[in-house]
Each structure stands twice: as C-alpha cells, then as structure tokens.
C-alpha atoms as an extended CHARMM CRD file, in Angstrom:
* protein
*
        64  EXT
         1         1  MET       CA            -10.9070000000       10.2270000000       -4.9210000000  PROA      1               0.0000000000
         2         2  TYR       CA             -7.6720000000       11.0000000000       -5.7680000000  PROA      2               0.0000000000
         3         3  GLY       CA             -5.6920000000       12.7830000000       -2.8800000000  PROA      3               0.0000000000
         4         4  MET       CA             -2.2670000000       12.6790000000       -1.2350000000  PROA      4               0.0000000000
         5         5  ARG       CA             -1.4710000000       12.7850000000        2.0660000000  PROA      5               0.0000000000
         6         6  ALA       CA              1.6200000000       14.2080000000        3.5860000000  PROA      6               0.0000000000
         7         7  GLN       CA              3.6180000000       10.8230000000        3.5010000000  PROA      7               0.0000000000
         8         8  ASP       CA              2.8800000000        9.9390000000        0.1920000000  PROA      8               0.0000000000
         9         9  ASN       CA              5.0510000000       10.2350000000       -2.7080000000  PROA      9               0.0000000000
        10        10  ALA       CA              2.5060000000       10.6180000000       -5.3390000000  PROA      10              0.0000000000
        11        11  PRO       CA             -1.2740000000       11.1410000000       -5.5780000000  PROA      11              0.0000000000
        12        12  ALA       CA             -2.9460000000        8.0340000000       -5.1840000000  PROA      12              0.0000000000
        13        13  LEU       CA             -6.4790000000        6.6150000000       -5.0210000000  PROA      13              0.0000000000
        14        14  HSD       CA             -7.9540000000        6.4960000000       -1.4700000000  PROA      14              0.0000000000
        15        15  PHE       CA            -11.2290000000        5.0600000000       -0.3540000000  PROA      15              0.0000000000
        16        16  ARG       CA            -13.0840000000        6.5110000000        2.7040000000  PROA      16              0.0000000000
        17        17  SER       CA            -14.8870000000        3.7820000000        4.9330000000  PROA      17              0.0000000000
        18        18  GLU       CA            -17.1000000000        3.9340000000        8.0140000000  PROA      18              0.0000000000
        19        19  ARG       CA            -14.8300000000        4.0420000000       11.0760000000  PROA      19              0.0000000000
        20        20  LEU       CA            -17.5360000000        3.5280000000       13.5670000000  PROA      20              0.0000000000
        21        21  CYS       CA            -18.6240000000        0.0780000000       14.5260000000  PROA      21              0.0000000000
        22        22  ARG       CA            -20.3740000000       -1.8080000000       17.0660000000  PROA      22              0.0000000000
        23        23  VAL       CA            -18.8390000000       -4.8600000000       19.0440000000  PROA      23              0.0000000000
        24        24  ASN       CA            -20.9870000000       -6.8930000000       21.2530000000  PROA      24              0.0000000000
        25        25  GLY       CA            -23.3750000000       -3.6600000000       21.4030000000  PROA      25              0.0000000000
        26        26  GLU       CA            -20.5790000000       -1.4150000000       22.2240000000  PROA      26              0.0000000000
        27        27  LEU       CA            -19.6270000000        1.5260000000       20.0500000000  PROA      27              0.0000000000
        28        28  TYR       CA            -15.9000000000        1.6840000000       18.7940000000  PROA      28              0.0000000000
        29        29  PHE       CA            -13.9320000000        3.5300000000       16.0540000000  PROA      29              0.0000000000
        30        30  SER       CA            -11.0750000000        1.6810000000       14.2120000000  PROA      30              0.0000000000
        31        31  THR       CA             -7.8040000000        3.5100000000       13.3650000000  PROA      31              0.0000000000
        32        32  ARG       CA             -5.5000000000        3.0450000000       10.2930000000  PROA      32              0.0000000000
        33        33  GLU       CA             -3.0060000000        1.6770000000       13.0250000000  PROA      33              0.0000000000
        34        34  ASN       CA             -5.2760000000       -1.0820000000       13.0820000000  PROA      34              0.0000000000
        35        35  THR       CA             -6.6970000000       -0.4120000000       16.9040000000  PROA      35              0.0000000000
        36        36  LEU       CA            -10.4400000000       -0.0570000000       17.8150000000  PROA      36              0.0000000000
        37        37  GLU       CA            -10.6050000000        2.9150000000       20.2950000000  PROA      37              0.0000000000
        38        38  GLY       CA            -13.8280000000        2.9790000000       22.8280000000  PROA      38              0.0000000000
        39        39  PRO       CA            -15.8990000000        1.8250000000       24.0520000000  PROA      39              0.0000000000
        40        40  PHE       CA            -18.2180000000        5.0700000000       23.7430000000  PROA      40              0.0000000000
        41        41  VAL       CA            -21.7010000000        5.8670000000       25.1930000000  PROA      41              0.0000000000
        42        42  ASN       CA            -23.1510000000        7.3740000000       21.6090000000  PROA      42              0.0000000000
        43        43  ALA       CA            -22.1720000000        8.4200000000       18.3000000000  PROA      43              0.0000000000
        44        44  GLU       CA            -21.3710000000       11.7700000000       19.3340000000  PROA      44              0.0000000000
        45        45  ALA       CA            -18.6260000000       11.0530000000       22.1800000000  PROA      45              0.0000000000
        46        46  ALA       CA            -16.9390000000        8.7620000000       19.6130000000  PROA      46              0.0000000000
        47        47  ALA       CA            -16.8540000000       11.6950000000       17.0530000000  PROA      47              0.0000000000
        48        48  ARG       CA            -15.4210000000       13.8250000000       19.6440000000  PROA      48              0.0000000000
        49        49  GLU       CA            -12.8170000000       11.3360000000       20.1650000000  PROA      49              0.0000000000
        50        50  VAL       CA            -11.9710000000       10.3060000000       16.6330000000  PROA      50              0.0000000000
        51        51  ARG       CA            -11.2950000000       14.2940000000       16.4950000000  PROA      51              0.0000000000
        52        52  ALA       CA             -9.1890000000       14.2510000000       19.6150000000  PROA      52              0.0000000000
        53        53  TYR       CA             -7.0200000000       10.9930000000       18.3410000000  PROA      53              0.0000000000
        54        54  VAL       CA             -6.5430000000       12.8220000000       14.9890000000  PROA      54              0.0000000000
        55        55  GLU       CA             -5.3190000000       15.6790000000       16.5850000000  PROA      55              0.0000000000
        56        56  ARG       CA             -2.9980000000       13.7620000000       18.8240000000  PROA      56              0.0000000000
        57        57  MET       CA             -1.6890000000       11.7950000000       15.8070000000  PROA      57              0.0000000000
        58        58  GLN       CA             -0.9640000000       15.0810000000       13.7650000000  PROA      58              0.0000000000
        59        59  SER       CA              0.9020000000       16.4740000000       16.5580000000  PROA      59              0.0000000000
        60        60  LEU       CA              2.9080000000       13.4620000000       17.1790000000  PROA      60              0.0000000000
        61        61  ARG       CA              3.9010000000       13.5030000000       13.4350000000  PROA      61              0.0000000000
        62        62  MET       CA              4.8880000000       17.2900000000       13.8330000000  PROA      62              0.0000000000
        63        63  ASN       CA              6.9690000000       16.6950000000       16.9980000000  PROA      63              0.0000000000
        64        64  ARG       CA              9.2640000000       14.0170000000       15.0820000000  PROA      64              0.0000000000
C-alpha cells in the first residue's frame, strides 16, 4: 500500500501488521514507538485503547 504520512517527504510503501498480541496469555497492543500497552481484558477494550492512544499521539504532534 502506497501512502504518505504527515512526517514523510515522499510516498512510500507501508505494511500493515496486526498490533494485538498475547504475552503470557494477556492481551497487549504494540506501538510504532516500540512499546507494549496493556494488559487488556478483551479485544474490544484493547481496540478502544488503541483508538485513544492514536488520538493522544496525534494531539501531541499537533501541539508541537
């Protein structure tokens, strides 16, 4: 998939990957910043937190 992020100088090929994973039976999501966020009780809770995380990161970038 070709696309361009705000910080990119030119369109590039970006690969999507599954961000949810289980570690010792607990559900986490991984970030581009190489952190694991969680644990979460179920996939729905993790998905809510992914959306909240993305919103926080976008807000931080806009406030620079």
